C-alpha positions as CSV (number, residue, x, y, z in Angstrom):
1,M,0.0,0.0,0.0
2,Y,2.8,2.4,1.0
3,A,4.7,1.6,-2.1
4,L,1.7,2.3,-4.3
5,V,1.1,5.7,-2.7
6,L,4.7,6.6,-3.2
7,C,4.6,5.5,-6.8
8,L,1.6,7.8,-7.3
9,V,3.5,10.7,-5.7
10,L,6.3,10.2,-8.3
11,I,3.8,10.1,-11.1
12,A,2.0,13.2,-9.8
13,F,5.3,15.2,-9.8
14,P,7.4,13.8,-12.6
15,E,9.7,16.8,-13.1
16,A,10.6,17.1,-9.5
17,A,11.0,13.3,-9.1
18,L,13.4,13.2,-12.1
19,R,15.3,16.1,-10.7
20,G,15.6,14.4,-7.3
21,A,16.6,11.1,-8.9
22,G,19.3,12.9,-10.8
23,L,20.6,14.5,-7.6
24,G,20.6,11.1,-6.0
25,L,22.5,9.6,-8.9
26,E,25.1,12.4,-8.7
27,I,25.6,11.7,-5.0
28,C,26.1,8.0,-5.6
29,L,28.6,8.5,-8.4
30,K,30.6,11.3,-6.8
31,A,30.5,10.3,-3.1
32,V,28.8,7.0,-2.2
33,V,30.4,4.5,-4.6
34,P,34.0,5.8,-4.3
35,S,33.9,6.1,-0.5
36,L,32.0,2.9,0.1
37,L,32.6,0.1,-2.4
38,P,36.4,-0.5,-1.8
39,F,35.7,-0.8,2.0
40,M,32.8,-3.1,1.5
41,L,34.9,-5.4,-0.6
42,L,37.9,-5.4,1.6
43,S,36.0,-5.8,4.9
44,S,34.2,-8.9,3.4
45,M,37.6,-10.4,2.4
46,A,39.0,-9.5,5.9
47,V,36.3,-11.3,7.8
48,E,36.3,-14.4,5.7
49,S,40.1,-14.6,5.6
50,G,40.5,-14.2,9.3
51,W,42.5,-10.9,9.1
52,G,39.5,-9.0,10.4
53,L,39.5,-10.9,13.6
54,R,43.3,-10.5,13.9
55,L,42.8,-6.8,13.7
56,G,40.1,-7.0,16.3
57,R,42.5,-8.9,18.6
58,L,45.0,-6.0,18.2
59,L,42.3,-3.4,19.1
60,A,40.6,-5.4,21.9
61,P,43.2,-4.5,24.7
62,I,42.3,-0.8,24.0
63,L,38.6,-1.1,23.3
64,R,37.8,-3.7,26.0
65,P,38.4,-1.4,29.0
66,L,37.0,1.6,27.2
67,L,33.9,0.2,25.5
68,G,33.6,-3.4,26.7
69,L,34.4,-4.8,23.2
70,D,36.2,-8.1,22.7
71,A,38.0,-9.0,19.4
72,A,34.9,-9.7,17.4
73,G,33.1,-6.6,18.6
74,S,36.3,-4.5,18.0
75,M,36.4,-5.8,14.4
76,C,32.8,-4.8,13.8
77,F,33.3,-1.4,15.4
78,A,36.4,-0.6,13.3
79,A,34.8,-1.8,10.1
80,G,31.8,0.5,10.6
81,L,33.9,3.6,11.4
82,L,36.3,3.0,8.5
83,G,34.0,1.6,5.8
84,G,30.7,3.5,6.1
85,Y,27.1,2.5,5.8
86,P,26.3,-0.4,5.6
87,T,29.8,-2.0,5.9
88,G,29.6,-2.4,9.6
89,A,26.3,-4.2,9.4
90,M,27.7,-6.4,6.7
91,T,30.7,-7.2,8.9
92,A,28.5,-8.2,11.8
93,A,26.4,-10.4,9.6
94,K,29.5,-12.0,8.1
95,A,30.9,-12.6,11.7
96,A,27.7,-14.5,12.5
97,E,27.8,-16.4,9.3
98,N,31.4,-17.5,9.9
99,G,30.9,-18.5,13.5
100,L,32.8,-15.6,15.0
101,M,29.7,-14.4,16.8
102,D,26.4,-16.0,17.7
103,K,23.2,-14.4,16.4
104,R,22.4,-12.5,19.6
105,S,25.9,-11.0,19.7
106,A,25.7,-9.9,16.1
107,E,22.3,-8.3,16.8
108,A,23.9,-6.3,19.6
109,A,26.8,-5.3,17.5
110,L,24.4,-3.7,15.0
111,A,23.7,-1.0,17.7
112,F,27.2,0.5,17.3
113,C,28.9,-0.8,14.3
114,N,26.9,0.6,11.4
115,N,28.3,4.0,10.9
116,S,29.3,6.5,8.2
117,G,32.9,6.4,7.0
118,P,35.7,9.1,7.1
119,L,35.8,9.6,3.3
120,F,32.1,10.6,3.2
121,I,32.1,12.7,6.3
122,I,35.4,14.5,5.8
123,G,35.5,14.7,2.0
124,T,31.8,15.1,1.2
125,A,30.1,16.5,4.3
126,G,33.1,18.6,5.4
127,A,35.0,19.7,2.4
128,A,32.3,19.7,-0.3
129,V,29.2,20.7,1.7
130,Y,30.5,22.9,4.5
131,G,33.6,24.0,2.6
132,S,36.1,22.9,5.3
133,V,38.2,19.8,5.9
134,R,38.6,20.9,9.5
135,V,34.8,20.8,9.9
136,G,34.8,17.4,8.3
137,W,37.3,16.1,10.8
138,A,35.2,17.6,13.7
139,L,32.0,15.9,12.4
140,Y,33.8,12.6,12.1
141,L,35.1,12.9,15.7
142,C,31.5,13.6,16.8
143,H,30.4,10.6,14.8
144,V,33.1,8.4,16.5
145,I,31.9,9.7,19.9
146,G,28.3,8.8,19.2
147,A,29.2,5.3,18.1
148,A,31.5,4.9,21.1
149,V,28.6,5.9,23.5
150,S,26.4,3.3,21.9
151,A,29.2,0.7,22.1
152,R,29.7,1.4,25.7
153,I,26.0,0.5,26.4
154,F,25.7,-2.5,24.1
155,G,29.3,-3.7,23.7
156,R,29.2,-6.4,26.4
157,R,26.3,-8.0,24.7
158,A,28.3,-8.3,21.5
159,R,30.7,-11.0,22.7
160,G,32.2,-13.2,20.0
161,S,33.3,-16.8,19.8
162,A,36.8,-17.8,20.8
163,A,36.9,-20.2,17.9
164,A,39.3,-19.5,15.1
165,P,37.7,-18.5,11.8
166,P,37.1,-21.2,9.2
167,R,39.8,-21.9,6.7
168,S,39.4,-19.4,3.9
169,P,39.5,-20.2,0.2
170,G,42.2,-18.9,-2.1
171,V,42.7,-15.2,-2.7
172,G,41.1,-15.4,-6.1
173,A,37.9,-17.1,-4.9
174,L,37.8,-14.9,-1.9
175,A,38.1,-11.7,-4.0
176,G,35.6,-12.9,-6.5
177,R,32.9,-13.7,-3.9
178,A,33.6,-10.4,-2.1
179,A,33.3,-8.5,-5.4
180,R,30.0,-10.2,-6.2
181,E,28.5,-9.5,-2.8
182,S,29.8,-6.0,-2.5
183,G,28.6,-5.2,-6.1
184,A,25.1,-6.4,-5.3
185,A,25.1,-4.4,-2.0
186,I,26.3,-1.2,-3.6
187,V,23.6,-1.5,-6.3
188,S,21.0,-1.8,-3.5
189,V,22.5,1.1,-1.6
190,C,22.4,3.4,-4.7
191,A,18.9,2.3,-5.7
192,L,17.6,3.3,-2.3
193,I,19.5,6.6,-2.3
194,I,18.1,7.5,-5.8
195,T,14.6,6.5,-4.9
196,F,14.5,8.4,-1.7
197,S,16.1,11.5,-3.2
198,A,13.4,11.4,-5.9
199,L,10.7,11.2,-3.2
200,I,12.3,14.1,-1.2
201,E,12.2,16.3,-4.2
202,A,8.7,15.3,-5.3
203,L,7.3,15.9,-1.8
204,R,9.2,19.2,-1.5
205,L,10.9,17.9,1.7
206,A,14.2,19.7,0.8
207,R,12.7,22.8,2.4
208,F,12.8,20.8,5.7
209,P,16.4,19.7,5.7
210,L,16.3,17.8,9.0
211,L,13.4,15.8,7.9
212,A,15.2,15.1,4.6
213,G,18.2,14.0,6.6
214,L,16.2,11.6,8.7
215,I,15.0,10.0,5.4
216,E,18.2,10.0,3.3
217,V,21.4,11.2,5.1
218,S,23.4,12.2,2.0
219,R,20.7,14.5,0.7
220,G,19.8,15.8,4.1
221,V,23.4,16.8,4.9
222,S,23.7,18.5,1.6
223,E,20.5,20.6,2.3
224,L,21.6,21.4,5.8
225,G,25.0,22.6,4.5
226,R,23.2,25.3,2.4
227,L,22.1,26.9,5.7
228,G,25.6,27.4,7.0
229,P,27.6,26.3,10.1
230,K,24.7,26.8,12.5
231,T,23.3,23.5,11.2
232,L,26.3,21.4,12.2
233,P,24.7,19.7,15.2
234,L,21.8,18.7,13.1
235,A,24.1,17.3,10.5
236,A,26.0,15.4,13.2
237,A,22.6,14.0,14.4
238,C,21.6,13.0,10.8
239,L,25.0,11.2,10.3
240,G,24.6,9.4,13.6
241,W,21.0,8.3,12.9
242,G,21.7,7.3,9.3
243,G,18.3,7.8,7.8
244,L,15.5,5.6,6.6
245,S,17.4,4.8,3.4
246,V,20.4,3.5,5.5
247,H,18.1,1.4,7.7
248,L,16.6,-0.3,4.7
249,Q,20.1,-0.9,3.4
250,T,20.9,-2.5,6.7
251,E,17.9,-4.7,6.5
252,A,19.0,-5.9,3.1
253,V,22.5,-6.9,4.2
254,T,21.5,-8.5,7.5
255,P,18.7,-11.0,6.8
256,G,17.8,-13.0,9.8
257,L,19.2,-10.6,12.4
258,S,16.7,-8.8,14.7
259,K,17.0,-5.0,14.9
260,K,15.8,-4.8,18.5
261,Y,19.1,-3.2,19.5
262,Y,19.9,-1.4,16.2
263,Y,17.3,1.4,16.3
264,V,18.0,2.2,20.0
265,G,21.7,2.3,19.3
266,K,21.3,4.6,16.3
267,T,19.1,7.0,18.4
268,I,21.7,7.1,21.1
269,S,24.4,7.7,18.5
270,A,22.5,10.5,16.9
271,L,21.9,12.3,20.2
272,A,25.5,11.8,21.4
273,S,26.9,13.0,18.1
274,A,24.8,16.2,18.2
275,A,25.7,16.8,21.9
276,A,29.4,16.4,21.1
277,C,29.1,18.9,18.2
278,I,27.4,21.4,20.4
279,V,30.2,21.1,23.0
280,M,32.9,21.5,20.3
281,A,31.2,24.6,19.0
282,R,30.9,26.1,22.5
283,F,34.7,25.7,22.9
284,G,35.5,26.9,19.4
285,I,36.8,23.6,18.1
286,I,34.4,23.8,15.1
C-alpha cells in the first residue's frame, strides 16, 4: 500500500522526481560509490580470511576497558567507522555467518557498528558541503563519539566466539565472492538513495532539511549545508542516525538478524553526536 502511494507521488510530480533522482545519482557517483565500495569489498575479504579478527584482537586490549568490546566486537566497530554504511552491518552479519559471533551478539553489534565512513564525512560533508576539511574532521570525531557511547552501552552484549575463523578459500575465490556480494550491495544502496532522493524532491521535503536527513542522510546533509555552520549539530545527528534509506540498506544486508538493539543504538548515536558537536562549537573547536 505504501509503495503504491509513493509511486503515485512520483507520477504526480514527474519533473521534481526526475530532478531528485538525478541529484541522488550524482551523490552516488561522486560520493557514495568511491567512498563505500572499496571498503565493503575489503571488509568482506578481511572477515572471511581471518584478518579482520586478527585486527580485532589487536584493538581489543584498548577497546575492551573503554567500551567493553572483545576481538569480534572490535572488528565490527572498526569496520563500521572505516567503511561507512552499511559496511559495519555487513561485517556483523559475516561474523555471525562465519561463527565468529552468535546471532544474539551480532544483533547487539548492529547497535554500534553501522556508521558513516571518514571519506564521506570528511570529504563530502566537510570539504564539499560545509567547505572545510577541518569541519569534516570535527564531524567525524562527533560521529566516533556517538558510536562509542552506543558501544559502551551494548558492547558487552556483542561477545564473539573464541573459535578460530574457518579456513578461507584462495585469494582469487575470496576476492571474486567479495566482489559479487559488494557489487550487489552497492547497487542496492544506490537504488535506495536515488529513490528516496526522488521522493524528497517530489514531496518538497528539501525545504525541511532535518526531515530530509532523517529519510536520506546524504541528501539531508547537503541541504543542511546550504544553511551554514549553524546546522552542524543537526548534520551530526543525521549522520549518527543514518536515515531511513540506510536502515533499509541495513535490513537488506543483515537478513535473519533482529533489529531490536539497532534502532535504539542509532538513536543514542544521533543524540550523542549532536551533543558532542554542540560542546565542540561552544569551545571553538568547530
